[in-house]
Backbone bond lengths (Angstrom), bond angles and torsions (degrees), N, CA, C in turn:
res aa  C-N    CA-C-N  psi(-1)  N-CA   C-N-CA  omega(-1)  CA-C   N-CA-C  phi
1 X - - - 1.475 - - 1.513 109.36 -
2 X 1.335 117.59 150.82 1.430 123.49 -175.67 1.544 107.28 -76.74
3 X 1.314 113.26 136.36 1.428 120.50 177.12 1.479 113.11 -75.60
4 X 1.367 119.17 154.72 1.457 121.16 176.92 1.534 108.32 -91.16
5 X 1.315 114.78 148.44 1.513 120.35 177.13 1.485 105.61 -124.19
6 X 1.322 117.03 130.19 1.420 120.11 -179.26 1.556 112.90 -97.18
7 X 1.382 116.75 -19.52 1.440 116.69 175.35 1.530 107.78 -85.93
8 X 1.369 114.72 171.41 1.439 121.28 -176.34 1.497 110.77 -63.51
9 X 1.321 119.02 143.15 1.456 123.61 178.39 1.496 109.13 -77.47
10 X 1.346 116.95 151.01 1.473 120.38 -177.33 1.541 109.97 -65.99
11 X 1.353 115.38 137.05 1.437 120.92 177.09 1.547 110.78 -67.43
12 X 1.303 117.18 150.12 1.461 118.80 -178.48 1.529 109.42 -148.90
13 X 1.363 115.46 42.80 1.463 119.48 -178.07 1.487 115.56 -64.95
14 X 1.348 116.77 -18.48 1.485 120.90 178.39 1.523 114.15 -86.84
15 X 1.322 117.95 -10.48 1.491 121.17 -176.18 1.500 109.85 -70.33
16 X 1.343 114.39 143.19 1.426 123.43 176.46 1.541 109.02 -97.12
17 X 1.313 118.38 131.31 1.412 123.68 -173.87 1.505 111.70 -124.19
18 X 1.347 116.46 133.52 1.415 122.73 167.38 1.551 111.16 -103.01
19 X 1.280 114.32 143.40 1.520 118.40 170.25 1.529 106.35 -113.40
20 X 1.362 116.52 119.29 1.414 121.55 -172.75 1.532 109.93 -117.20
21 X 1.365 116.00 114.04 1.467 122.30 177.38 1.535 108.09 -145.97
22 X 1.330 116.41 175.39 1.440 118.66 171.72 1.538 110.96 -95.31
23 X 1.289 117.98 16.79 1.473 123.24 172.39 1.508 113.15 98.32
24 X 1.329 119.80 -5.79 1.495 118.64 179.86 1.536 108.96 -59.42
25 X 1.325 113.39 133.22 1.459 119.30 -173.80 1.482 114.06 -58.36
26 X 1.417 118.25 -44.15 1.416 120.81 -177.38 1.534 111.76 -63.78
27 X 1.370 115.70 -42.79 1.518 117.10 -178.94 1.465 109.20 -68.65
28 X 1.309 120.12 -41.10 1.418 121.58 -179.26 1.507 111.99 -63.52
29 X 1.314 118.38 -43.22 1.453 119.10 -179.17 1.508 112.88 -63.23
30 X 1.322 118.10 -39.33 1.468 120.32 174.76 1.529 111.13 -59.65
31 X 1.214 117.12 -46.97 1.500 121.11 -176.18 1.578 107.29 -65.11
32 X 1.260 118.51 -45.48 1.455 123.50 178.65 1.472 111.54 -58.75
33 X 1.359 116.75 -44.32 1.463 121.08 175.98 1.469 114.96 -55.82
34 X 1.352 115.47 -45.18 1.482 122.83 179.16 1.565 107.55 -64.39
35 X 1.336 118.31 -49.32 1.404 122.88 -176.89 1.504 113.80 -61.58
36 X 1.375 115.41 -40.07 1.463 120.67 171.92 1.515 112.61 -57.42
37 X 1.338 114.43 -42.52 1.443 120.63 -177.08 1.538 110.55 -66.71
38 X 1.291 119.16 -26.50 1.460 124.17 176.36 1.502 111.79 -73.68
39 X 1.327 117.32 -16.77 1.454 121.84 176.69 1.523 112.78 59.76
40 X 1.250 114.04 43.10 1.536 120.02 176.38 1.561 107.82 -139.14
41 X 1.326 115.93 163.61 1.427 120.34 -177.29 1.530 112.75 -70.38
42 X 1.322 114.64 145.10 1.471 117.54 -179.07 1.537 106.81 -141.38
43 X 1.316 117.56 159.09 1.452 126.00 173.17 1.488 111.38 -137.04
44 X 1.327 114.72 149.63 1.497 121.39 -177.34 1.527 107.79 -86.36
45 X 1.355 115.72 135.97 1.439 120.55 170.53 1.555 108.31 -129.77
46 X 1.367 114.78 103.13 1.452 117.91 -174.65 1.520 108.81 -94.54
47 X 1.355 116.93 140.84 1.444 123.59 -177.98 1.512 106.89 -114.90
48 X 1.384 115.38 146.56 1.396 122.08 -178.10 1.554 109.54 -141.57
49 X 1.357 118.34 63.91 1.430 118.43 -178.69 1.503 115.64 -56.71
50 X 1.313 118.12 150.45 1.453 122.47 -179.58 1.510 107.03 -94.54
51 X 1.329 115.51 166.10 1.451 121.55 170.20 1.561 104.92 -71.94
52 X 1.327 119.99 146.00 1.465 125.26 5.14 1.548 113.77 -92.18
53 X 1.342 119.90 3.19 1.417 121.67 -175.78 1.498 111.92 -65.13
54 X 1.314 116.59 -39.47 1.502 116.46 -179.24 1.519 111.97 -66.55
55 X 1.368 115.54 -24.75 1.488 118.26 179.18 1.539 111.32 -67.92
56 X 1.272 117.00 -26.07 1.485 121.68 -174.88 1.527 112.13 -92.67
57 X 1.333 117.22 -3.86 1.467 121.87 -176.37 1.504 110.72 -81.09
58 X 1.348 118.30 138.03 1.462 124.71 20.89 1.529 115.52 -97.60
59 X 1.381 117.46 8.73 1.484 122.18 -174.47 1.525 111.79 -82.92
60 X 1.319 118.79 -29.48 1.448 119.88 -173.45 1.482 113.75 -86.15
61 X 1.360 117.28 -166.29 1.400 124.26 -173.41 1.559 106.20 -99.34
62 X 1.301 116.46 175.17 1.457 121.14 -178.30 1.572 109.33 -73.85
63 X 1.279 115.42 164.47 1.500 120.87 172.68 1.510 105.63 -63.28
64 X 1.376 120.36 128.70 1.474 123.79 -178.19 1.524 113.69 -55.98
65 X 1.360 116.14 -32.60 1.467 116.61 -179.27 1.484 110.64 -71.13
66 X 1.346 122.57 -11.82 1.421 124.31 177.08 1.523 116.10 -96.44
67 X 1.344 115.26 6.61 1.481 122.79 177.11 1.532 108.80 -49.19
68 X 1.308 119.56 137.42 1.497 121.47 -177.68 1.519 114.27 -51.82
69 X 1.304 117.72 -28.00 1.468 121.14 -176.36 1.540 112.18 -83.57
70 X 1.298 114.91 -9.52 1.504 119.82 -177.15 1.534 112.99 -84.48
71 X 1.329 119.03 139.84 1.443 119.87 176.08 1.543 112.79 -55.81
72 X 1.289 115.88 137.62 1.453 120.50 179.17 1.498 115.18 74.42
73 X 1.346 117.73 12.40 1.494 120.66 177.90 1.512 110.68 -60.60
74 X 1.350 120.19 136.44 1.486 116.74 173.43 1.477 116.57 -71.45
75 X 1.340 113.35 -11.15 1.533 116.85 179.90 1.527 111.13 -119.68
76 X 1.377 114.50 32.05 1.496 117.64 -179.37 1.525 110.43 -69.13
77 X 1.335 116.93 139.87 1.503 121.92 179.49 1.555 108.54 -63.61
78 X 1.340 116.47 166.99 1.458 125.67 6.30 1.480 112.01 -72.79
79 X 1.342 115.16 140.74 1.420 122.12 -174.71 1.546 109.88 -77.21
80 X 1.347 115.47 151.78 1.456 120.59 -178.64 1.513 113.05 -76.75
81 X 1.331 113.67 169.46 1.479 121.15 171.96 1.506 110.37 -69.70
82 X 1.351 114.00 -39.23 1.484 121.54 -174.56 1.539 106.27 -136.68
83 X 1.306 117.20 137.82 1.445 122.93 172.65 1.556 108.58 -122.39
84 X 1.298 116.28 122.18 1.485 120.30 178.92 1.509 108.60 -112.86
85 X 1.304 117.08 124.24 1.487 122.11 -173.41 1.505 109.88 -128.10
86 X 1.351 113.12 160.85 1.500 120.73 174.48 1.471 108.07 -159.78
87 X 1.349 116.49 146.68 1.435 120.68 179.95 1.563 109.88 101.94
88 X 1.366 119.45 138.75 1.431 122.70 -172.38 1.538 112.72 -60.88
89 X 1.373 116.89 -32.43 1.462 116.22 178.84 1.510 115.04 -71.61
90 X 1.331 116.37 -13.83 1.451 118.61 -178.04 1.542 110.32 -91.74
91 X 1.285 121.89 -9.11 1.414 124.51 -175.24 1.572 111.84 -61.51
92 X 1.294 115.59 -49.61 1.478 117.85 -179.60 1.503 113.45 -67.92
93 X 1.317 116.14 -31.08 1.466 120.12 175.46 1.538 111.22 -66.40
94 X 1.330 115.56 -38.70 1.455 118.88 -179.28 1.548 111.30 -68.66
95 X 1.290 116.31 -36.04 1.468 121.15 174.20 1.509 112.02 -66.17
96 X 1.331 115.98 -37.88 1.489 118.46 178.80 1.458 112.26 -68.64
97 X 1.344 115.51 -39.39 1.489 117.73 175.05 1.549 111.24 -59.17
98 X 1.355 114.95 -44.33 1.392 118.00 -179.43 1.552 113.45 -59.27
99 X 1.353 112.99 -46.83 1.479 119.92 -179.45 1.546 109.91 -65.75
100 X 1.267 120.86 -50.50 1.451 121.54 -171.51 1.520 111.79 -76.77
101 X 1.296 120.36 -16.94 1.435 122.39 173.02 1.497 110.27 -80.59
102 X 1.305 120.87 -1.64 1.451 122.35 -175.88 1.520 111.57 64.62
103 X 1.346 115.67 36.22 1.453 120.93 177.15 1.515 114.72 73.38
104 X 1.273 116.76 5.87 1.494 121.07 -177.76 1.546 109.96 -75.78
105 X 1.318 118.36 -34.85 1.419 119.44 -179.35 1.500 113.57 -80.66
106 X 1.311 117.07 126.88 1.458 120.97 178.21 1.517 108.55 -84.98
107 X 1.314 116.92 124.06 1.490 122.69 -172.53 1.491 114.25 -103.52
108 X 1.297 117.10 139.23 1.470 123.56 -178.59 1.550 106.70 -130.73
109 X 1.313 118.23 131.90 1.382 122.33 172.63 1.519 113.66 -120.30
110 X 1.338 119.30 127.58 1.434 122.44 -179.61 1.542 111.98 -97.86
111 X 1.264 120.84 123.76 1.494 131.53 -172.06 1.509 110.35 85.43
112 X 1.299 115.32 172.97 1.452 119.87 -173.90 1.546 109.45 -75.53
113 X 1.329 115.91 123.04 1.447 118.87 -173.41 1.519 111.56 -79.43
114 X 1.309 119.31 -8.66 1.476 129.85 179.46 1.527 116.14 72.70
115 X 1.341 116.02 -0.74 1.473 118.88 179.16 1.554 111.96 -115.13
116 X 1.338 116.72 13.23 1.414 120.49 179.58 1.549 117.54 95.35
117 X 1.233 116.09 -176.18 1.495 121.73 -173.41 1.526 115.03 -74.69
118 X 1.325 115.29 -11.96 1.548 118.29 -179.56 1.469 111.21 -82.71
119 X 1.353 118.17 2.73 1.468 119.77 -176.58 1.530 111.81 -65.10
120 X 1.382 116.31 -31.14 1.456 121.11 -173.78 1.538 108.50 -154.64
121 X 1.340 114.68 167.97 1.413 120.01 176.52 1.577 109.47 -69.14
122 X 1.283 117.08 -36.09 1.476 122.19 -179.08 1.577 106.78 -136.29
123 X 1.316 117.50 134.75 1.441 119.11 179.34 1.538 105.22 -129.59
124 X 1.347 115.43 133.15 1.496 118.71 172.63 1.553 108.33 -107.32
125 X 1.335 111.73 139.64 1.448 118.51 172.84 1.496 109.52 -140.49
126 X 1.314 117.46 153.51 1.472 121.70 175.05 1.491 109.42 -77.24
127 X 1.323 116.70 164.36 1.477 120.47 -178.07 1.430 114.77 -59.68
128 X 1.361 117.41 -30.25 1.503 118.33 -176.36 1.569 111.83 -77.13
129 X 1.339 116.47 -9.11 1.453 118.70 176.20 1.564 107.35 -84.32
130 X 1.363 116.33 155.50 1.439 117.29 -175.03 1.490 115.55 -96.18
131 X 1.336 120.09 -13.13 1.456 122.60 -177.74 1.505 110.20 -60.92
132 X 1.366 116.06 130.95 1.470 121.87 172.13 1.514 110.03 -138.76
133 X 1.325 115.77 154.11 1.466 119.44 178.92 1.488 110.17 171.62
134 X 1.357 116.84 170.55 1.435 122.52 -175.22 1.532 111.50 -60.17
135 X 1.322 115.77 -34.13 1.454 119.62 178.44 1.552 115.96 -99.12
136 X 1.300 115.88 19.79 1.465 123.00 -178.45 1.524 110.98 -105.68
137 X 1.257 118.18 118.08 1.484 120.33 171.71 1.502 112.55 -95.99
138 X 1.336 117.04 125.53 1.404 124.82 -178.05 1.533 110.69 -110.41
139 X 1.383 115.15 125.28 1.433 117.88 177.61 1.513 109.87 -131.08
140 X 1.298 117.79 165.15 1.490 119.94 -175.49 1.513 110.18 -72.47
141 X 1.315 119.13 -38.08 1.458 122.06 -172.51 1.548 107.97 -124.98
142 X 1.354 109.65 161.77 1.495 116.91 -177.53 1.567 112.87 -81.03
143 X 1.308 119.38 153.49 1.456 120.25 172.14 1.522 114.21 -68.55
144 X 1.296 116.63 156.72 1.485 121.31 -175.83 1.520 108.45 -156.14
145 X 1.285 116.20 178.12 1.471 123.78 -178.13 1.507 116.07 -92.10
146 X 1.326 114.43 -4.35 1.499 117.61 -172.20 1.520 111.11 -94.35
147 X 1.309 115.76 76.22 1.514 117.73 178.07 1.523 109.33 -66.38
148 X 1.379 111.80 165.32 1.490 116.24 178.84 1.498 110.19 -66.12
149 X 1.317 117.82 -30.32 1.459 119.20 177.87 1.537 110.59 -64.63
150 X 1.330 116.51 -45.31 1.459 119.93 -179.93 1.553 112.13 -66.46
151 X 1.306 116.08 -38.55 1.493 119.13 178.05 1.566 108.82 -66.39
152 X 1.257 118.02 -40.28 1.504 120.88 179.24 1.514 110.16 -65.02
153 X 1.358 116.91 -40.34 1.510 118.00 179.96 1.558 110.25 -66.24
154 X 1.389 113.58 -38.23 1.454 117.01 179.49 1.484 109.92 -65.86
155 X 1.319 120.91 -36.94 1.474 123.12 176.41 1.527 112.18 -63.03
156 X 1.327 114.55 -38.09 1.521 118.53 -178.98 1.496 110.67 -71.61
157 X 1.307 116.45 -28.93 1.439 119.17 -173.40 1.530 110.96 -133.62
158 X 1.284 121.51 70.78 1.448 124.67 -175.72 1.533 110.38 -69.25
159 X 1.378 116.20 154.20 1.437 119.82 172.82 1.542 108.79 -64.01
160 X 1.357 117.03 148.96 1.451 117.05 -173.05 1.540 114.37 -58.33
161 X 1.306 117.21 -39.59 1.542 117.64 -179.02 1.522 109.13 -67.31
162 X 1.348 118.02 -29.16 1.458 116.11 177.34 1.504 110.64 -78.93
163 X 1.247 119.84 -34.53 1.466 124.21 178.17 1.547 109.19 -61.99
164 X 1.315 116.37 -32.13 1.481 120.13 -177.08 1.501 108.96 -85.31
165 X 1.317 121.98 -6.30 1.438 121.30 -178.22 1.510 112.67 -82.49
166 X 1.311 120.52 125.78 1.515 120.42 -178.78 1.526 110.71 -64.63
167 X 1.331 115.10 163.82 1.426 124.64 173.18 1.539 107.72 -90.67
168 X 1.329 118.18 153.41 1.495 128.45 -3.88 1.521 111.27 -74.91
169 X 1.382 114.35 142.81 1.418 120.76 179.67 1.579 105.96 -107.52
170 X 1.268 115.44 135.86 1.477 119.16 179.12 1.536 108.86 -123.80
171 X 1.303 117.11 122.41 1.465 123.59 175.42 1.559 104.51 -82.17
172 X 1.321 116.47 126.02 1.431 122.46 179.42 1.532 111.53 -114.24
173 X 1.314 117.98 110.11 1.445 124.13 -173.86 1.569 108.38 -105.46
174 X 1.349 111.13 108.39 1.424 114.97 -175.15 1.537 111.71 -106.60
175 X 1.328 114.27 120.55 1.475 121.14 179.62 1.538 111.34 -89.54
176 X 1.322 115.82 -134.69 1.449 118.72 -179.80 1.526 110.29 -179.08
177 X 1.327 115.52 -162.86 1.459 122.25 -176.08 1.532 108.99 -64.83
178 X 1.342 116.64 141.21 1.443 122.73 -179.30 1.489 108.78 -144.58
179 X 1.346 115.42 -171.64 1.450 120.79 -179.27 1.553 111.46 -62.36
180 X 1.350 114.21 -34.98 1.502 117.62 -175.88 1.504 112.53 -108.08
181 X 1.292 120.79 -9.88 1.448 119.33 -175.14 1.522 111.82 -132.44
182 X 1.356 116.11 154.25 1.449 123.86 178.94 1.554 109.42 -143.24
183 X 1.290 116.23 135.95 1.482 122.62 178.92 1.525 107.03 -97.56
184 X 1.374 117.32 99.89 1.462 119.42 172.80 1.518 110.54 -87.94
185 X 1.336 113.71 -175.98 1.475 118.58 -178.66 1.503 112.08 -59.89
186 X 1.372 114.21 -40.25 1.498 118.96 -178.70 1.549 110.82 -62.75
187 X 1.342 113.73 -42.87 1.410 118.99 179.01 1.517 112.14 -60.84
188 X 1.285 115.94 -46.14 1.490 120.10 179.26 1.552 110.35 -61.31
189 X 1.349 117.50 -39.05 1.482 119.42 178.71 1.592 108.53 -67.51
190 X 1.298 117.40 -41.02 1.450 118.67 177.27 1.508 113.10 -59.82
191 X 1.378 112.01 -46.40 1.535 118.41 -177.71 1.540 108.56 -59.47
192 X 1.320 113.33 -47.20 1.468 116.62 -174.18 1.541 109.35 -65.93
193 X 1.368 119.55 -34.48 1.409 122.39 176.15 1.549 110.83 -59.80
194 X 1.348 115.22 -39.19 1.490 117.35 178.46 1.492 111.65 -68.27
195 X 1.334 117.84 -40.91 1.489 120.90 178.76 1.541 107.70 -62.76
196 X 1.305 118.98 -44.77 1.459 119.56 -178.81 1.532 111.60 -66.27
197 X 1.351 119.03 -30.72 1.483 118.97 175.98 1.579 108.43 -69.89
198 X 1.289 118.71 -38.90 1.496 119.41 175.40 1.488 110.68 -59.48
199 X 1.347 116.52 -43.15 1.435 118.02 179.95 1.528 113.75 -63.33
200 X 1.360 113.92 -38.00 1.459 120.18 179.75 1.541 109.09 -68.30
201 X 1.282 117.89 -26.99 1.525 120.39 178.03 1.531 109.13 -82.33
202 X 1.248 120.43 -1.56 1.457 120.29 176.34 1.516 115.04 96.42
203 X 1.344 116.05 10.66 1.514 120.60 -178.73 1.515 108.64 -75.61
204 X 1.323 115.00 148.33 1.487 124.64 174.00 1.486 105.16 -113.47
205 X 1.339 116.26 121.74 1.484 121.17 -172.22 1.449 114.85 -99.32
206 X 1.324 115.71 144.80 1.458 123.95 172.28 1.516 107.06 -119.17
207 X 1.317 116.36 104.73 1.484 121.54 -167.09 1.529 112.61 -108.14
208 X 1.346 116.03 134.03 1.450 120.31 173.24 1.585 108.64 -134.29
209 X 1.262 115.48 135.65 1.427 119.87 176.85 1.548 110.81 -101.20
210 X 1.300 117.83 -171.23 1.437 122.06 179.76 1.527 110.23 -132.73
211 X 1.330 116.98 175.04 1.471 118.79 178.43 1.561 110.21 -70.01
212 X 1.258 116.00 -15.94 1.481 118.98 -179.68 1.552 114.23 -93.04
213 X 1.298 115.86 -2.28 1.491 120.09 -175.77 1.605 107.07 -69.71
214 X 1.321 115.45 118.75 1.488 118.13 -178.71 1.517 109.64 -62.26
215 X 1.269 118.01 149.82 1.465 123.87 -176.08 1.532 113.90 -56.66
216 X 1.365 118.95 -43.55 1.477 117.06 -179.98 1.547 112.27 -63.75
217 X 1.366 116.92 -34.20 1.492 117.59 177.57 1.479 109.56 -72.81
218 X 1.367 118.81 -41.07 1.460 119.59 178.01 1.557 112.14 -59.15
219 X 1.317 115.43 -45.65 1.480 121.35 177.98 1.465 112.27 -59.76
220 X 1.359 117.89 -39.15 1.449 123.10 -177.32 1.530 113.06 -68.12
221 X 1.313 117.66 -35.80 1.444 121.18 -179.18 1.515 111.54 -88.38
222 X 1.323 117.80 -15.38 1.462 119.33 -173.85 1.521 110.19 -68.39
223 X 1.355 117.13 -24.04 1.421 119.39 179.82 1.557 111.05 -66.43
224 X 1.338 119.20 -28.36 1.418 120.81 175.18 1.531 110.54 -72.49
225 X 1.303 117.05 -31.98 1.431 120.60 175.81 1.518 113.67 -63.97
226 X 1.325 114.83 -27.95 1.506 118.80 179.21 1.531 112.97 -82.72
227 X 1.323 115.37 -8.10 1.445 121.02 176.99 1.481 109.26 -83.71
228 X 1.380 119.05 127.24 1.480 120.53 -175.39 1.576 113.20 -64.20
229 X 1.304 116.72 -11.89 1.469 118.42 178.81 1.532 110.57 -78.61
230 X 1.362 116.84 -10.72 1.478 119.69 -177.71 1.522 113.76 -129.31
231 X 1.302 117.77 170.49 1.438 123.01 175.32 1.536 108.79 -122.77
232 X 1.349 116.01 147.29 1.474 117.14 172.09 1.510 108.71 -150.39
233 X 1.312 114.78 127.14 1.505 122.61 -178.55 1.543 107.40 -63.56
234 X 1.348 118.30 127.95 1.465 121.61 -176.59 1.507 110.59 -91.05
235 X 1.328 119.53 8.24 1.460 120.54 177.21 1.483 114.99 90.73
236 X 1.350 120.40 -10.67 1.405 122.08 176.81 1.528 113.66 -98.87
237 X 1.318 114.63 148.70 1.497 119.27 -173.73 1.476 112.70 70.96
238 X 1.282 114.76 -165.34 1.483 121.35 -179.29 1.443 113.43 -71.99
239 X 1.343 121.61 134.55 1.417 122.96 174.95 1.574 111.36 -59.94
240 X 1.301 119.10 126.00 1.449 122.75 -178.14 1.526 115.09 -81.02
241 X 1.330 117.27 15.71 1.432 122.12 -172.17 1.551 113.53 -53.35
242 X 1.356 114.38 -43.87 1.451 118.45 176.31 1.532 111.84 -54.29
243 X 1.329 117.30 -51.33 1.413 124.31 176.06 1.548 113.85 -54.93
244 X 1.353 114.54 -44.85 1.423 120.70 -179.21 1.574 110.00 -63.10
245 X 1.302 117.06 -46.30 1.446 121.88 -179.24 1.560 110.30 -63.12
246 X 1.316 112.66 -46.91 1.512 118.41 -174.36 1.530 110.55 -63.19
247 X 1.310 118.04 -32.65 1.425 120.98 -173.30 1.513 115.38 -109.72
248 X 1.349 115.11 15.69 1.434 118.58 178.89 1.547 112.31 -91.62
249 X 1.320 115.89 152.73 1.467 121.58 173.73 1.531 108.78 -93.09
250 X 1.306 118.07 -17.83 1.435 123.28 176.61 1.561 106.25 -161.25
251 X 1.376 113.82 164.83 1.461 120.80 -175.59 1.533 109.04 -130.19
252 X 1.287 119.60 137.93 1.467 126.06 166.14 1.470 106.16 -110.55
253 X 1.335 117.23 134.12 1.430 121.54 178.33 1.543 107.89 -143.09
254 X 1.388 117.47 145.39 1.388 121.83 174.68 1.536 111.69 -85.57
255 X 1.325 117.06 143.11 1.451 122.70 -169.55 1.551 115.24 -74.69
256 X 1.370 115.44 -1.08 1.462 117.32 -175.49 1.508 112.96 -78.20
257 X 1.366 119.81 -7.22 1.459 122.51 -175.53 1.508 109.32 -126.46
258 X 1.309 120.29 109.25 1.465 121.04 172.52 1.515 111.13 -66.16
259 X 1.300 116.25 -27.02 1.540 118.21 176.09 1.507 109.06 -62.67
260 X 1.326 119.70 -47.51 1.450 120.09 -179.28 1.524 112.91 -66.96
261 X 1.279 119.18 -33.15 1.413 122.59 177.83 1.537 108.87 -67.32
262 X 1.339 118.75 -43.20 1.415 122.38 175.94 1.529 113.43 -61.04
263 X 1.246 115.37 -44.31 1.512 120.71 177.37 1.484 110.70 -64.27
264 X 1.305 121.12 -40.79 1.432 123.58 178.91 1.524 111.57 -66.70
265 X 1.322 117.63 -40.57 1.461 119.58 -179.44 1.545 110.69 -68.04
266 X 1.261 118.42 -26.62 1.484 122.69 179.15 1.542 110.86 -69.86
267 X 1.352 115.01 -15.08 1.442 117.20 -177.27 1.566 110.72 -81.76
268 X 1.334 117.16 -19.31 1.526 119.36 -177.85 1.467 111.85 74.51
269 X 1.337 120.77 17.25 1.457 126.43 179.29 1.545 111.61 -105.57
270 X 1.250 118.55 150.51 1.483 121.94 177.58 1.483 109.96 -54.63
271 X 1.348 116.07 127.44 1.450 121.29 -177.22 1.504 111.77 -107.82
272 X 1.318 119.72 125.96 1.470 126.63 178.77 1.523 107.18 -109.69
273 X 1.357 115.40 120.45 1.441 117.45 -170.61 1.578 109.08 -111.38
274 X 1.289 115.25 132.84 1.439 122.00 176.69 1.543 110.01 -103.66
275 X 1.340 115.72 128.14 1.462 121.64 -178.18 1.529 109.67 -104.25
276 X 1.351 116.23 108.47 1.468 121.25 170.97 1.497 110.00 -70.96
277 X 1.324 117.20 -179.23 1.435 121.24 176.92 1.512 113.01 -64.32
278 X 1.352 116.75 145.55 1.430 122.33 -177.11 1.564 109.23 101.07
279 X 1.333 115.91 -152.75 1.442 119.55 178.69 1.505 111.79 153.21
280 X 1.297 113.41 167.25 1.450 121.49 173.59 1.573 106.77 -130.86
281 X 1.346 115.80 114.05 1.419 120.99 -166.54 1.529 111.41 -54.19
282 X 1.374 119.78 -53.65 1.384 121.42 -178.42 1.570 114.23 -65.78
283 X 1.305 117.08 -34.40 1.456 120.50 178.58 1.546 106.97 -68.36
284 X 1.311 117.20 -40.57 1.437 120.20 179.42 1.538 110.38 -64.39
285 X 1.291 117.78 -37.07 1.449 119.33 176.25 1.534 112.22 -65.45
286 X 1.328 115.30 -38.37 1.457 117.34 173.87 1.538 114.77 -59.51
287 X 1.339 114.84 -43.50 1.444 120.68 174.46 1.506 114.75 -61.96
288 X 1.280 113.90 -38.54 1.505 119.36 176.77 1.493 112.87 -63.55
289 X 1.373 115.54 -40.30 1.414 120.33 176.40 1.514 112.79 -61.37
290 X 1.366 115.89 -40.87 1.473 119.99 175.23 1.525 111.83 -65.18
291 X 1.323 116.15 -35.06 1.477 119.68 178.26 1.510 110.30 -65.31
292 X 1.354 118.67 -35.37 1.444 119.80 179.67 1.558 109.88 -68.06
293 X 1.313 116.35 -23.88 1.449 120.98 177.60 1.482 111.81 -88.44
294 X 1.352 118.69 2.45 1.421 124.21 -179.57 1.562 113.74 67.39
295 X 1.276 113.61 28.22 1.510 117.92 178.20 1.509 112.35 -103.25
296 X 1.331 116.92 -20.11 1.469 121.03 176.84 1.482 109.14 -125.86
297 X 1.344 115.76 139.79 1.447 122.99 -174.59 1.523 110.63 -126.77
298 X 1.350 117.67 153.83 1.439 118.29 -177.85 1.540 110.93 -75.41
299 X 1.329 112.67 151.95 1.465 121.41 174.07 1.469 110.22 -137.24
300 X 1.321 117.68 127.05 1.459 129.76 5.59 1.557 112.83 -69.68
301 X 1.315 113.52 148.65 1.461 120.64 -177.80 1.506 109.94 175.28
302 X 1.326 115.76 173.01 1.512 119.35 -177.41 1.550 108.26 -63.88
303 X 1.303 113.90 150.46 1.453 121.65 179.61 1.498 111.23 -75.56
304 X 1.398 115.53 127.93 1.438 122.36 174.95 1.495 109.07 -111.63
305 X 1.377 116.09 139.47 1.500 117.21 177.83 1.500 110.49 -127.38
306 X 1.308 117.82 35.50 1.472 119.92 175.12 1.525 107.97 -69.12
307 X 1.380 115.40 163.69 1.446 120.53 172.99 1.553 106.98 -127.23
308 X 1.308 114.60 162.17 1.489 121.99 -177.78 1.528 108.75 -154.98
309 X 1.299 117.15 169.18 1.408 119.79 177.85 1.544 109.77 -67.45
310 X 1.322 115.94 129.03 1.512 116.79 -173.73 1.567 108.60 -55.43
311 X 1.331 112.52 145.64 1.491 120.45 171.85 1.528 107.02 -103.73
312 X 1.331 115.86 111.39 1.487 120.46 -169.52 1.566 106.22 -140.32
313 X 1.279 116.18 110.06 1.472 120.37 177.47 1.509 116.18 -84.22
314 X 1.375 115.33 -14.85 1.470 116.89 -174.38 1.552 115.17 -57.82
315 X 1.337 118.22 -47.14 1.499 118.08 179.22 1.569 112.15 -59.07
316 X 1.356 115.02 -33.23 1.508 116.61 -179.10 1.523 109.42 -71.57
317 X 1.327 117.99 -36.96 1.471 120.43 -179.90 1.514 108.51 -66.31
318 X 1.404 115.52 -43.62 1.485 118.31 178.54 1.524 112.67 -61.05
319 X 1.363 115.41 -39.58 1.489 118.21 -179.86 1.518 110.45 -64.47
320 X 1.326 117.17 -41.20 1.497 119.64 177.99 1.523 110.64 -60.19
321 X 1.305 117.45 -41.46 1.408 119.49 176.83 1.534 113.53 -63.43
322 X 1.333 113.21 -40.70 1.529 115.49 177.98 1.492 112.38 -62.12
323 X 1.291 119.01 -43.52 1.471 123.03 -178.74 1.515 111.18 -66.69
324 X 1.363 115.25 -46.70 1.436 118.61 -179.41 1.557 112.73 -68.06
325 X 1.300 115.96 -35.15 1.454 120.73 -178.77 1.612 106.24 -69.36
326 X 1.299 116.81 -42.30 1.441 119.05 178.74 1.516 110.95 -57.74
327 X 1.349 116.14 -45.94 1.480 119.27 175.42 1.492 114.42 -60.33
328 X 1.357 114.40 -43.17 1.468 119.56 176.24 1.460 114.02 -57.58
329 X 1.383 115.09 -47.59 1.442 121.73 -177.89 1.504 110.52 -62.13
330 X 1.324 117.52 -41.41 1.463 121.01 178.03 1.542 113.34 -63.64
331 X 1.339 116.50 -32.34 1.420 125.24 -177.82 1.506 111.08 -69.83
332 X 1.388 114.93 -45.26 1.491 120.74 -172.65 1.527 109.76 -86.59
333 X 1.306 117.53 -12.30 1.482 120.79 175.46 1.560 112.50 80.57
């Protein structure tokens, strides 16, 4: 397990960072959040392996056409000081960067790589994942792009349509079907009942969906977005989620996304969690622990507007990278 450091982490503003993913929004956002917290320059390197190589990932090798020596390779040298990756298709590419850089690149993987602790120099997992080891950092919540500085700036300068919205304002984060969760008709009916209760209590909602939101659920909540008392992102332009969280008095989030839960907890606003069908035992236990601390509340249920110190794991993950990278840099000379 990663040790804690109480003194300031070493600065690394001159380090070059690659973010390696297959382009999935959630994976990319986590990596960018960590890279931003490191306060150094980064660039995206997206991989798109062909069949059959992608079928064997994360255990197999990279697509041969993506070899660093090949024209157009997404991992062509010069190699970075640090490579941060996420997603099973990125695992082999991270290993290849490590090997072909002659061990000079410090590698970081976010989430369980499925091939054990040798996948990277440093691995981050959430508490509900099972992977543990000397180079594994475990935190309660996932990393994200919404630093306290960005949230504070958004509160100072809200978008005009948000500034015009009366209080109480509720950010509503709608996920969708996933590996562990499904939204059936009963779930959609329950969720809508909760939204209608908030409306009856005088709440003004700021709603954003996701790419995973099933069409029946999207259509059901869209009618609230057409009501002038509420806002709903229509999918065009930049997602206003940061502004919604920064300027909310409370948050509603669906339990299918640990990313959304982590982003919501970073706001320091009362979090109301809706559980669709299915579940993840350890993640449910984590939410239950937060409920005992009065930080998470059931949804549907009465609106809570308490505040608390934000729960944000991103700075801790960045600090662990800084310390481990400094030791790595000292070792390789």
